[in-house]
C-alpha positions, 0 to 999 in steps of 0.5 A, a space after each residue: 500539516 506535519 501529521 499528512 505529511 507523516 501519514 504520507 511518508 508512512 503510506 508511500 515508505 511501507 508500499 515501498 519497502 514492503 513490495 520491493 524486489 531487489 534487481 537491477 533495474 529496481 536498484 536504480 528506480 529506488 535511487 532515483 526515487 529517494 534522490 527525487 522524494 524530498 522535492 513531493 513536500 512543497 514546504 522548504 524545510 521539510 524537504 530539507 530535513 528529508 533529504 538530509 535524512 536520506 543523505 545520512 544513510 546512503 540507500 547503497 547500503 540498503 537496497 540489495 535486499 527486501 528487508 533491509 529496503 523495510 529497515 531503509 524505509 522504516 528508519 526515514 519515517 521514524 528519523 522523520 517523525 522524532 524530529 518533529 516530536 511525533 509518536 512514531 510506530 516500531 517495525 513490525 506496526 508500520 507493515 502490519 497497517 499497510 497488510 490491514 489496508 491490503 487485506 480490507 480491500 480483499 475482505 470487502 470484495 468477499 463481503 460484497 460477493 457474498 452478499 450479491 451471490 444471493 441475488 445472482 442464484 435467484 436471477 439464474 433461478 428466475 431464468 431456469 424458470 422461465 425456460 422451463 415455462 416456455 419449454 412446457 408451454 411448448 411441449 404441452 
């Protein structure tokens, strides 16, 4: 399914571009990743298309800082989408979607804590009441 491939490209490449920190080790890992990335897809046509897109613009021109890596990752996504006539997201939308997904988990965790804080406070109050009851019974 071509839409699944586009979504997978968006997820993987947006994370790579967003979290990329340029140093020698990461530059080597990025080179290795992009050399093998097309082979994660089982269809030979898609492998060849991704390989030709990656080879059209060499990674070495883009891996010196985070902004150019973001540009490169978006280029691969948009070039693949345009080859198949799929709608593409602009660069800002491409990374904004990732930020929303990341913040959604954080917001979900905050809401879960807010909902459960009442339960924790009730348990603590209940334990405190038991301790006070036991202390009053012992002193009387």
